[in-house]
C-alpha positions, 0 to 999 in steps of 0.5 A: 483474504490472502496476501498479495503485496510482497516485500519491496512493494509493501515498503514502497507503499508504506513510505509513499503513504506516510510521505503523502500524509505527512505533506498533507499535515504540513500543508504542503500539498493540501487535503488531497495528500490524505489519499496516502491512507490508501497505499499505507493501508494496503502496505500494512494489511499486505492486501490490494483489492486492485491487484486481486482484480487484475490477477497480480501478486507480488508475494513470494510463493512461500508466504502466500496464503492457501 
């Protein structure tokens, strides 16, 4: 499993994931906010299965796994 989520993309995923989870915990958006686990996990693991399916990679060349 090689990385396919790069720097800015990774930061955005983590921030959005945490915001959604936080809003769900606070009761502002209901249980659907826990879908924030998906972008949070893809940001933390630097891997997005959907990116692999469509052939997208936002990692810089020097940090890609061979």
